[in-house]
N, C-alpha and C positions, 0 to 999 in steps of 0.2 A: 504493500500500500504506500510506503514511503516513496517508492519510485514512481508510482502512479500519480501521486499528487505533486511530484516534482521537487521534493525536498533537496536531493543532491544538486539539482540544477540551480535551485535558489541560492544555495551556498556558493556555487561557482560564480553565478552572476553577481552576487553581492561582493564577493572577493574581487572580481574584475572591476566593479565600480570603485572600489577603494584604492585601486592601484592605477586607474586610468589617468594618464598624464594630462589629458585635456579636460578633466572634470574639476571644476573649482571646488575648493575645500569648503564644506558647510560646517557651521559652528554649533548649531543647536538642532534639536529634534524638530523644532517648528519649521526649520528650513527643508526638512526631508519631505520627499513626495510620499503620497499614499502607497505607491507601488514599492518604494524602498522599505516602508514599514512592514508591508506584507512579506517582502523578500526576507527581511531580517527575522521575522517571526518563524518563517519556514526554515531559515538557516539555523536558528537556535534549536528548533525541534530536531533537525537532522543531527546536530552535534550532540544533543541529549541522547539520541538513539545510539550514536557511536560510543558514547561513554558507557551506556548500559550494555551494549554488545560486548565491549572489552571486559567489563566487570563480570558478566556472565561467563565469558570465555576463560578468564584468568582465575576467578574466585569461585566459580560454580562448575567448572569443567565442561561447559558447553562448547560446541563447535563455534568458530568465529562467525558471527552473523553479518557484519559489515566490515569493509576494509577501506582505509583512506587511499585516495589517489594523491600521491605526493606526501610531503612531510606534515605531520600533525601540527607543528608549530606555525604553519601558514595561517591557521585560524586567527592568529594574533592580528592579522591585517584588518579584521572586522572591528577592532577597537578604534580604527580611524574613522569609522562611520559615525555620523551624528545620531544614528539610531541606537548606538551602543549605550549600555548603562553599567552601573557598578556590579550587578549580578553577572554580567558577562565576564568580568574578571575571574570570578569563581568558576564559571562554566568552561572558559577557554583553558584555564590552568588544569582543570580536570581532564579535558580532552587530551592535552599533551601528556599528562602523567599516566593516564590509563593506556594510551597508545604505547608509551615507553614501557610500562609494566608488561604489556602484551609481548613486546619484543624481547624483554628479559625472560619472560616465561617460556617463550618459544626456544630461545637459545639454551636455557638450562634444561629444557625437556629433551634436548638432543645430545646431552653430554653424559649419557649413562656410562659410556666406555672411556670417558676422558680421565686423564690422570689428575692428581691433586693440584699440580702446578697450573694446568689448564683451567680447572675449576676456580682456583684462586684468582686467576687472571680475569675470568668472567665476573667474579664477585667484585673485583676492583673496578672493572668497567661499569658494572651496574651502579655501584656507589657513586662513581664520578658522574655518570649521566643523571642520576637523581639529584646530586648536589648542584649540577649546572642548572637543571630545571628549577630547583628551589631558589637559587641565587637570582636567576633571570626574573622570576615572578616576584620575588621580594623587592627587586628594583622597580619593577612595573608598578607594584602597589605603592611604593614610596613616592613615585613620580605623580601618580594619579590621585593619591590621597582619598580613597573611597570613604564614604560616610557610613561604613559598616564595620564596627570594631571587631567582629568575629572573623573577618577574612584572614588577618595575619595569624592568629592562633590556629585556625583551620589549616593554613598552609604548612605550618610547622608539624601539626598532627599528621597530615598527609605524607610529609617527608619521612617521618619515623615509621609510619605504617608501610610505605613502599620499601624502605630499607630493610625492615625486619622480615617482611614476606619474601623478598629476594634472597636474603641470607638463608632462611629456612628452606626455600626451594632448592638452593644449592646443596644443602645437606640431604634433602630428600632425593636429589638426583644420584647421590652416591649409593642409595639403596640400603644404607645401614641405619637402623633405628635404635639399636641398643647403644647407649652412650658409652658403656664400658668397652664396647668393641670398636669404638671410633678412633681414628688417628688423631694426633694432636692438632692437625690442620682443621679437621672437621669440628673438633671441640672449640677451636679458636673462632670459627665462623658462628657457632652457637652462642659463644660468649658475646660476640658483637651483636647478635640478634637480641640477646637478653638486655644489653645496654640500650639498644634502640627502643625496646618495649618499655623499659623503665623510664626513658625520656618521654615516650608517648604518654605514659600515665602522669608524669609530672606536669606536662603541658596542659592536659585537659583538667587537672585539678587546680592549676595555678589561677585560671580565670574561668571557673565553671559557667559563669553567666554568658561568656562569649562563645562557648562551644556546647557544653552539655545542655544548656537551657533550650537550644534549638532542636534537640533530638525529638521533641514531641511532634515535630513536623517531618521527621526523617523517615526514609523507607526502611524496610526490615534489614537490608544489607548493613546500614550504618550501626544499628543496634547489635547486629551479629558480630561485626568486626570489633566493636569496642569490648563486648563480652569475651570474645575470643582472645584478644590481645592481653587482657588481664589474666585469663586462665592460663595462657601460654607462659606469661611472665612468672606466675606462681610455679608452674611445672618446671621451668628452666631453673628457677631459684633453688629447687630441691635437687634437680639432676646435676646442676653445676653450681654448688653453693660457694659463696665467697668465703675464703679461708678466715675462720674465726670471727666472722661478722654476723653474729646472732641478732644483734640489734637491728641490722638492715632487714632481716627477715621479719622481725616483729613489726617493724615500721610498715612493711607491706600489708600486714593484717589491718593496721589502723587506716592506712590509705585506702585499702579495699573497702572498709566500712564507710569512709567518706565518699568514695565513688558510688557505692550502693545508695547512699542517701541522696546524692545529687541526681542519680539516674531515676530514683523514685520521684523526686520533684519534677523532673522532666517528663515523667510518665503521668503526671497529674496526681501523684500521691495515692494511686490505686493500690490496694493491698492484695493479698492472695485470694480473697473471696470475690474480687471483681471479675468481670467478664474476661475470659482468656483472650489474649492478644499476643502478637509476636513480641512486643516490647516487654510485656509482663513475663513472658517465658524467658527471655534473656536476662531479665532481672533475677529470676529464680536461679538461673545458671550462675550468675555472679555470686549470689548469696551462698549457693552450694559450694562453689570454688573456695570462698573464704573459709567456710566451716571445715572443709577437708584439709586445707592448707594449715589452718590453726591446729587441727587435730594432729597433723603430721609433726608440727613444731613441738607440740606438747609431748608426743612420743619420743622425739629426739632429745628434748630437754631432760626427760626422765632418765636417759641413759648416761647423762653427764654429771649426775649428782651423787655424792656419797661413794662408798666403797662396798657394795653389796657382795654377797657370796657369789661364787662362780655360777651355780645353777640359776640363781636369780638374775645375774647379769646377762647370761645367755638368753633368758626369757625376755629381758628388757630389750636386748639387741634385736631379737626377732620381732618384738612389738614395734620397735622403731621402723624396721623394714616394712612391716605390715601397714603402718601409718603412711609411709611414703608411697607404698604401692597403691593405697586407696586413691590418692590423687593422680598418680600416674595412669591408672586404669580408667579415670574419669574422662570419657570421650563422648560427650552428648551427641545424640543421633542427628541433631541439626547440623553438626559439623562433619557428619559422615554422608548424609543423604541430600542435604540442601546446599551446603557450601563445601568447597574443596581447599580450605585454608591449610597450609603445611605446618607440621611441627607437633600437633597434638598427640600423635601416636608414638612419640619418642618415649623411651623407657630406659631404666637402668636395671640390668639383671646380671648376676654373676655368670661368668663364662663356664663355671662348673656348678654342679648341683649343690655342693657344700661351700660355694664361694662366700656366702655371707658369714659363715662360721670361720672361714680362713681369714677374712678381713677382720673379724672380731678378735681372733687370736693374735694376729699380727699387730693390731692396734693396742692390745693390752700388754704387750711386752715392752719393758723399759730397757734402758741401756745395759742392765745387768741380767737381761733375760728373765726378769721376775714378772709374773702375771698377777697384777693387782696386789702386789706385796705379799703374796701367799707363799713365797719361798720355793716355787716349783723347781728352780734351777738346782737347789741343794737336795732335792728328794732323790733317793736311790731307788730306781725302778727295776733293778736287777733282781731276779728271783733264783 
């Protein structure tokens, strides 16, 4: 239908009008003809369809529905039209970003047999392209000074979202999901993804009025990706913990509760008894994620206190593993059947059946080969 009503042609014609050398520059929308206004509406509709097509291709696993003729950044020329407005700044930046994400997705999907050096090169290229996109649009926003304060935070959020998903797709391309079986390069990529996800959370909590408050008007995809980013951050924080930084993990619980409160406000304050909706469902997923993560931290904290007997300590270690596994195995069906976000199926499993006990024993030995001060090194086991 888009082709039948001439949406692609309207975009081409409008672009041509903006670059025509013999066309005088018009300064206000009042100077634009009715035909130009109609063409601009059609061009916007076409670009919205392109954005949705790329999102469904990259984030939902659908086949590509539409394809650009030429570079996506050409859409910037429409900003020269007197018909353009501040919302076009958001739309055109999304057009470019999602076309870029589609290219990154296609490149990483074809590197199953690539070695780690090639994958790291793709990762570097992806991060550079995303950074160039971000810097370009940050300058455009600064020059045009739009009257919408949420545009700048949104741009930063989109940057971290694109970064983290590209990094997780690079790891997915390797085919390894067990973190313990990963190479150091793969773990480094995941650590970069964790850092991007943490920055993603920091930005949306820094000025919730400028980002989260607008979610009440957002489509399901926006709710889904925000819930997913937080859940993935929690999972990566358990799989790849910061050395000795327990406070950082506890802070995530508090920030998660703040996020949950802001999301509830954006959802109109509806509770569990209100009519089921996509936003309410993703709210429940965020709440469940916080509870499981907090439970895992409590299990882990219990193994670090006191000097219990050996059988009790083994039970506590197994309890800690069970608590972590509870979050690792939390893969909501929405992120399996509706969306194809990468990273949520990552897990940490010993490479041998008794690996957790091996780790426990290795961790319990001090420099004198003493296990929890019980003097095992001095015991004579000869019979």
